[in-house]
C-alpha positions as CSV (number, residue, x, y, z in Angstrom):
1,M,-46.4,53.2,30.8
2,R,-44.7,56.3,31.7
3,V,-41.3,55.9,29.5
4,A,-38.2,58.5,29.3
5,V,-36.5,57.7,25.9
6,F,-32.7,59.1,26.6
7,G,-31.4,59.9,23.0
8,A,-34.0,60.5,20.3
9,G,-31.8,59.4,17.3
10,G,-32.4,56.8,14.9
11,V,-33.1,53.9,17.7
12,G,-34.8,56.2,20.2
13,G,-36.7,58.2,17.9
14,Y,-38.3,54.9,16.2
15,F,-38.9,52.8,19.4
16,G,-40.1,55.7,21.4
17,G,-42.1,56.9,18.5
18,R,-43.9,53.7,18.2
19,L,-44.5,53.5,21.9
20,A,-46.2,56.9,21.8
21,Q,-48.0,56.2,18.8
22,A,-49.5,53.1,20.7
23,G,-50.6,55.5,23.5
24,E,-47.7,55.1,26.2
25,D,-46.7,58.2,27.8
26,I,-43.4,58.9,26.2
27,F,-40.8,61.6,27.1
28,F,-37.7,62.1,24.7
29,I,-34.7,63.7,25.8
30,A,-32.9,65.4,22.7
31,R,-30.9,68.3,22.1
32,G,-29.9,71.1,19.7
33,D,-32.0,71.7,16.4
34,H,-33.4,68.2,16.9
35,L,-35.0,68.9,20.1
36,R,-36.2,72.4,18.7
37,A,-38.0,70.7,15.7
38,M,-39.6,68.1,17.9
39,R,-41.0,70.7,20.4
40,E,-42.2,72.9,17.1
41,H,-43.4,70.2,14.6
42,G,-43.2,66.8,16.4
43,L,-41.3,63.8,15.6
44,R,-41.6,62.6,12.0
45,V,-40.7,59.0,11.2
46,D,-40.5,57.8,7.6
47,S,-40.6,53.9,7.8
48,I,-40.5,51.0,5.6
49,K,-43.2,49.8,8.5
50,G,-45.3,52.7,7.6
51,D,-44.8,56.5,8.1
52,F,-46.1,58.6,11.3
53,V,-45.8,61.7,13.2
54,I,-45.9,62.2,16.9
55,H,-47.4,65.6,17.3
56,P,-47.1,67.0,20.0
57,A,-43.9,65.4,21.2
58,Q,-43.0,65.5,24.9
59,A,-39.6,66.4,24.4
60,T,-36.9,68.2,26.6
61,D,-33.0,68.5,27.2
62,D,-33.7,68.4,31.1
63,P,-34.6,65.3,32.7
64,A,-35.4,66.9,36.1
65,E,-38.3,68.4,34.1
66,I,-39.9,65.0,33.6
67,G,-39.6,63.6,36.8
68,I,-40.0,60.1,37.9
69,V,-40.6,57.4,35.4
70,D,-41.3,53.8,35.2
71,A,-38.7,53.2,32.5
72,V,-35.8,54.8,30.7
73,L,-34.7,53.5,27.5
74,V,-31.0,54.4,26.9
75,C,-30.5,55.3,23.3
76,V,-27.5,57.3,23.2
77,K,-24.1,56.6,21.7
78,A,-22.1,54.0,23.4
79,W,-19.5,56.5,24.7
80,D,-22.3,58.8,26.2
81,V,-23.7,55.9,28.7
82,P,-21.8,57.2,31.7
83,A,-22.8,60.8,31.2
84,A,-26.4,59.5,30.5
85,A,-26.5,57.6,33.9
86,Q,-25.5,60.7,35.9
87,A,-28.1,62.7,34.1
88,M,-31.1,60.4,34.2
89,R,-30.9,60.5,38.2
90,P,-33.7,63.1,38.6
91,M,-36.1,60.3,36.5
92,I,-35.1,57.4,38.8
93,G,-37.4,56.3,41.6
94,P,-37.4,53.2,43.6
95,E,-39.4,51.4,41.2
96,T,-37.8,52.8,37.7
97,F,-35.9,50.5,35.6
98,V,-33.5,51.2,32.9
99,V,-32.8,49.3,29.6
100,P,-29.6,50.0,27.4
101,L,-30.2,49.6,23.6
102,E,-26.7,50.5,22.7
103,N,-24.6,48.4,20.0
104,G,-21.9,47.4,22.7
105,V,-22.2,44.8,25.5
106,E,-20.9,46.9,28.5
107,A,-23.4,49.1,29.0
108,P,-25.3,47.4,31.7
109,E,-22.3,47.3,33.9
110,Q,-21.8,50.9,33.3
111,L,-25.4,51.7,34.2
112,V,-25.3,49.4,37.5
113,G,-22.1,51.2,38.6
114,T,-24.0,54.7,38.7
115,L,-27.6,53.6,39.5
116,G,-27.3,50.2,41.2
117,A,-28.1,46.7,40.0
118,E,-31.9,46.7,41.2
119,H,-32.6,49.4,38.2
120,V,-30.8,47.8,35.3
121,L,-31.8,45.4,32.6
122,G,-29.7,44.0,29.6
123,G,-31.4,45.1,26.2
124,L,-30.7,45.5,22.6
125,A,-32.2,46.5,19.3
126,R,-31.9,45.8,15.6
127,I,-32.7,48.5,13.1
128,I,-31.4,50.5,10.0
129,S,-32.4,54.1,11.1
130,A,-31.2,57.5,11.4
131,I,-31.7,61.2,11.7
132,V,-32.1,62.6,8.2
133,G,-32.9,66.0,9.5
134,P,-34.1,67.8,12.7
135,G,-37.1,66.0,14.2
136,H,-37.0,63.7,11.5
137,I,-36.0,59.8,11.6
138,R,-35.8,57.6,8.5
139,H,-36.2,53.8,9.3
140,S,-34.7,52.1,6.0
141,G,-34.1,48.6,6.5
142,I,-34.2,45.6,9.1
143,E,-37.5,44.3,10.8
144,P,-37.5,46.6,13.8
145,Y,-36.8,44.4,16.7
146,V,-36.1,45.0,20.6
147,A,-35.4,42.7,23.3
148,F,-34.6,42.8,27.0
149,G,-34.7,40.9,30.4
150,E,-33.3,40.8,33.7
151,L,-29.6,40.4,33.9
152,D,-30.1,37.3,36.5
153,R,-32.3,35.6,34.1
154,R,-35.4,35.7,36.2
155,P,-38.9,36.5,35.1
156,S,-40.3,39.7,36.5
157,E,-43.4,41.8,36.3
158,R,-41.6,44.9,35.0
159,V,-40.2,43.1,32.0
160,E,-43.5,41.8,31.2
161,R,-45.1,45.2,31.4
162,L,-42.6,46.7,29.0
163,R,-43.0,43.7,26.8
164,Q,-46.8,44.1,26.5
165,A,-46.0,47.8,25.9
166,F,-43.9,47.0,22.8
167,A,-46.4,44.2,21.9
168,R,-49.1,47.0,21.5
169,A,-47.1,49.0,19.2
170,Q,-47.1,48.9,15.5
171,G,-44.0,48.0,13.6
172,V,-42.2,46.3,16.2
173,T,-41.1,42.8,17.2
174,V,-40.5,42.3,20.8
175,E,-38.9,39.4,22.7
176,V,-37.6,38.6,26.2
177,P,-34.8,36.0,25.5
178,P,-34.2,33.3,28.1
179,D,-30.7,34.7,28.7
180,I,-30.4,38.5,27.8
181,R,-26.6,38.5,27.9
182,V,-26.4,35.7,25.2
183,A,-28.7,37.8,23.2
184,M,-26.6,41.0,23.5
185,W,-23.5,39.2,22.4
186,D,-25.5,37.7,19.5
187,K,-26.3,41.2,18.2
188,F,-22.7,42.2,19.2
189,L,-21.5,39.6,16.7
190,F,-23.7,40.9,14.1
191,I,-23.1,44.7,14.5
192,A,-19.3,44.5,15.2
193,G,-18.9,42.6,12.3
194,V,-20.8,44.7,9.8
195,S,-20.0,48.0,11.4
196,G,-15.9,47.1,11.2
197,V,-15.8,45.5,7.6
198,G,-18.2,48.3,6.5
199,A,-16.2,50.9,8.0
200,V,-12.7,49.6,6.7
201,T,-14.0,48.8,3.2
202,R,-16.3,51.9,3.1
203,A,-18.8,49.6,1.2
204,P,-22.5,48.8,2.1
205,A,-23.5,45.0,3.0
206,G,-24.4,44.0,-0.6
207,I,-20.9,44.7,-1.6
208,F,-18.7,43.6,1.2
209,R,-20.5,40.3,1.6
210,S,-20.3,39.4,-2.3
211,I,-16.7,40.0,-2.6
212,P,-14.8,36.6,-1.7
213,P,-11.7,38.2,0.0
214,T,-14.0,40.6,2.1
215,R,-16.5,38.1,3.1
216,Q,-13.5,36.0,4.2
217,L,-12.6,39.0,6.3
218,L,-16.1,39.2,7.7
219,E,-16.3,35.5,8.6
220,Q,-12.9,35.8,10.6
221,V,-14.3,39.0,12.4
222,L,-17.3,37.1,13.6
223,S,-15.3,33.9,14.4
224,E,-12.9,36.1,16.8
225,I,-16.0,37.8,18.4
226,F,-17.5,34.3,18.9
227,A,-14.3,33.1,20.6
228,V,-14.2,36.1,22.8
229,A,-17.8,35.4,24.0
230,R,-17.3,31.8,24.6
231,A,-14.0,32.9,26.8
232,R,-16.3,35.4,28.7
233,D,-18.7,32.1,29.3
234,I,-21.2,33.6,27.1
235,A,-23.3,30.5,25.8
236,L,-23.6,31.6,22.2
237,P,-24.9,28.6,20.2
238,A,-22.0,26.8,18.2
239,D,-23.7,27.8,14.8
240,S,-24.0,31.4,15.9
241,V,-21.3,32.6,13.1
242,A,-23.0,30.7,10.3
243,K,-26.5,32.0,11.4
244,T,-25.1,35.7,11.5
245,M,-23.5,35.3,8.0
246,A,-27.0,34.1,6.6
247,Y,-28.7,37.2,8.3
248,I,-26.1,39.4,6.9
249,D,-27.0,37.9,3.4
250,T,-30.6,39.3,4.0
251,L,-29.6,42.9,4.6
252,P,-30.6,45.4,2.1
253,P,-27.8,45.8,-0.7
254,N,-27.2,49.3,0.3
255,G,-27.5,48.8,4.1
256,T,-24.9,50.6,6.2
257,S,-24.2,50.7,10.1
258,S,-24.2,53.9,12.3
259,M,-20.5,53.4,13.2
260,Q,-19.5,53.0,9.5
261,R,-21.7,56.0,8.5
262,D,-20.1,58.2,11.4
263,I,-16.6,57.3,10.5
264,I,-17.0,58.0,6.8
265,A,-18.5,61.4,7.8
266,G,-15.4,62.3,9.9
267,R,-17.7,62.0,13.1
268,P,-16.8,60.4,16.4
269,S,-17.8,56.7,16.3
270,E,-18.3,53.4,18.5
271,L,-15.2,52.1,17.1
272,D,-13.5,51.6,20.7
273,Y,-16.8,50.1,21.9
274,Q,-17.2,47.5,18.8
275,N,-14.2,46.1,17.4
276,G,-12.0,48.1,20.1
277,T,-13.7,46.2,22.6
278,V,-13.3,43.0,21.0
279,V,-9.5,43.7,20.8
280,R,-9.3,44.8,24.5
281,L,-11.3,41.6,25.8
282,G,-9.5,39.3,23.6
283,Q,-5.9,40.5,25.1
284,E,-7.6,40.2,28.8
285,L,-8.8,36.8,27.9
286,G,-5.6,35.4,25.7
287,V,-8.0,35.1,22.7
288,A,-6.2,36.0,19.4
289,T,-8.2,38.8,17.3
290,P,-6.1,39.6,14.6
291,A,-8.9,40.7,12.2
292,N,-10.5,42.9,14.6
293,A,-7.1,44.4,15.5
294,F,-6.3,45.2,11.9
295,I,-9.6,46.9,11.4
296,Y,-9.2,48.6,14.9
297,A,-5.7,49.9,13.9
298,S,-6.9,50.9,10.3
299,L,-9.4,53.2,11.6
300,L,-8.3,54.7,14.8
301,P,-6.4,57.5,13.2
302,Q,-9.6,58.6,11.6
303,E,-11.4,58.1,15.0
304,Q,-8.8,60.0,16.8
305,R,-9.0,63.2,14.3
306,A,-12.7,63.0,14.5
307,R,-12.3,63.4,18.5
308,G,-9.9,66.3,17.9
309,Q,-6.9,64.2,19.5
310,V,-4.7,64.3,16.2
311,Q,-4.8,66.5,13.4
312,F,-3.9,65.7,9.6
313,S,-5.2,66.0,6.1
314,I,-5.1,64.0,3.2
């Protein structure tokens, strides 16, 4: 398949790299030093599933250079989705489909608003990975997993083609869930929980899950997200919170989320698209979200400072 990976960071670099390793025709859209390093030296991925290098790597910052593709994997930060949707227009043909792999749950609607419903799938990824240097990705935890599907839940030939491409890739588990929206909210339940609690405690998973009061906070955060999902008619199973807690208990003790790392480093983060989304949707639906509201309010000054909206020093 001819696939563009819009955003070659920890998620896009890993999954796009695995597809390229398997022989698919992959184009990376990146920028800055990361792009220059990929052009000169290829894409290096260090992984607990096996290291590899894609060289040469087809990489550019101009989607028009790529032209029409079969599929676009959208792997930018959640706040960049609207801009990415506009920028990818030169790659969108009549049969092109777009798969968002963001941490939030609202990217499909944002993409539909720009590209049209006929071009957009739902999707998600699970992995602990990050850029550790220009042209260099490190996958340090979690079995790499990707899932996608039609938003109306129908089977389709295009979904099956992409599933087969991922199935040929080493170091990737791929699935087409019966209801991709349920799957996306199941992932959101996990990521917003560990991101929010990890960011507010500034501790890795092995610590915040083992201290009883912090573990209780985590469970409350998950319970609120579950309640919001159910209020939105998302059919999460009744045992979703318990299963997510059990999954969190399997994470590497030093595991951290990208939102947590961004906040600790003073960079803009996905706070508004994770715990902030829970609070906003809870208000719209009349669902109380006090734990998520506490996390959001506690982290908001740092987020606004990172975005240049307020200035202060400590």
